[in-house]
C-alpha positions as CSV (number, residue, x, y, z in Angstrom):
1,M,79.0,116.8,43.5
2,F,78.8,119.7,41.7
3,D,75.3,121.3,39.6
4,R,75.8,120.3,35.8
5,K,75.1,124.1,35.0
6,Y,78.6,124.3,36.6
7,C,80.4,121.3,34.4
8,Y,82.7,121.7,31.1
9,H,80.2,119.7,28.8
10,I,81.9,117.8,26.1
11,D,80.1,116.1,23.2
12,E,82.3,113.4,22.3
13,K,83.1,110.3,24.2
14,L,86.4,110.2,26.2
15,D,88.9,107.8,26.5
16,L,89.9,107.7,30.1
17,E,92.6,105.2,29.9
18,A,93.9,107.5,27.2
19,M,94.0,110.2,29.3
20,R,95.1,108.7,32.7
21,N,98.2,107.3,30.2
22,A,98.9,111.1,29.2
23,S,98.4,112.0,32.7
24,E,101.6,109.8,33.6
25,V,103.7,111.9,31.7
26,L,102.9,115.1,33.8
27,V,103.5,113.6,37.4
28,G,106.5,114.3,39.3
29,T,108.8,117.4,39.0
30,K,109.0,118.9,35.5
31,D,109.4,122.4,34.6
32,F,105.7,123.4,32.8
33,Q,106.9,126.7,30.8
34,S,104.4,125.5,28.1
35,F,101.7,124.9,30.3
36,T,101.4,128.3,31.3
37,T,100.4,131.7,29.7
38,L,102.7,133.9,31.7
39,K,105.9,135.2,30.0
40,P,109.1,133.2,30.1
41,N,111.3,134.1,33.2
42,S,108.0,135.7,34.9
43,K,107.9,133.2,37.9
44,S,110.1,129.9,38.3
45,T,107.8,126.9,36.1
46,V,109.1,123.7,37.8
47,K,106.5,122.3,40.1
48,T,105.8,118.8,41.2
49,I,102.9,117.2,40.4
50,N,102.0,114.8,42.9
51,Y,99.0,112.8,41.1
52,I,96.5,113.4,38.5
53,D,93.4,111.0,39.1
54,I,90.9,110.8,36.4
55,R,87.6,109.0,37.4
56,E,83.5,108.9,36.0
57,N,81.2,108.9,38.7
58,H,77.5,109.0,37.2
59,G,78.4,109.9,33.9
60,I,80.4,112.6,35.2
61,V,84.2,112.8,34.2
62,E,86.4,114.2,37.4
63,I,89.6,115.3,37.1
64,E,91.8,116.1,40.0
65,V,95.3,117.5,40.0
66,N,97.3,117.5,43.1
67,A,100.7,119.9,42.8
68,N,103.1,121.4,45.1
69,D,102.3,124.5,43.2
70,F,100.8,126.3,40.2
71,I,101.4,128.8,37.6
72,W,99.0,131.5,35.8
73,N,96.4,128.5,33.8
74,M,98.6,125.4,34.4
75,A,95.6,123.7,35.6
76,N,93.3,124.8,32.8
77,I,96.1,123.9,30.3
78,I,96.5,120.6,31.8
79,I,92.7,119.5,31.6
80,E,92.5,120.6,27.7
81,Y,95.3,118.3,26.7
82,L,94.2,115.8,28.5
83,L,90.9,116.0,27.4
84,Q,92.3,116.4,23.5
85,V,94.0,113.0,24.0
86,G,90.7,111.4,25.4
87,I,88.9,112.8,22.3
88,G,91.4,111.4,20.0
89,E,93.0,114.9,18.5
90,L,96.1,114.6,20.5
91,K,98.0,111.1,21.5
92,I,100.2,110.8,24.6
93,K,103.3,111.6,22.5
94,D,102.2,115.4,21.6
95,V,102.0,116.0,25.3
96,E,105.4,114.8,25.9
97,R,106.7,116.9,23.0
98,V,104.7,119.7,24.3
99,L,106.0,119.3,28.0
100,N,109.9,118.8,26.7
101,N,109.4,121.8,24.3
102,K,109.6,124.1,27.0
103,K,107.2,126.9,24.7
104,R,103.6,127.0,24.3
105,P,102.4,126.6,21.3
106,E,100.5,129.7,19.9
107,N,97.2,129.2,20.2
108,G,97.3,125.7,22.4
109,P,94.3,124.4,24.0
110,I,93.1,125.6,27.1
111,A,90.1,124.7,29.1
112,Q,87.6,127.7,29.6
113,G,87.3,128.2,33.5
114,K,83.5,126.7,33.7
115,G,84.0,123.6,35.5
116,L,87.3,123.8,37.4
117,C,87.4,124.0,40.8
118,L,89.7,125.0,43.6
119,K,89.3,122.1,46.1
120,E,92.1,122.7,48.7
121,V,95.1,124.7,49.8
122,R,97.7,123.5,52.0
123,Y,100.6,125.9,53.7
């Protein structure tokens, strides 16, 4: 478990079930163009998310995203969208709309790097 100073602090109570439901929209092979800050066509944006696990452990919510590859800021953006669903600012349909639009909304949500950790790399 991480020290709290390395955690991303959220004041609002999170609806973990809503976050889990929203995460299901992202699992599978999808075009994540709207979940990156890369310029269009700079790298393939089709990636496979194997699973997103959202769990609470002693008052700390842990979100694990397992994928075959990530593009620039993809994890940060996914986490922030899930957090926005968790606090009630966004709905599952909003996540679906952004994913299907394939264009990142200007000033779209992105989680700060604090609290994000690369857990494992496999080749």
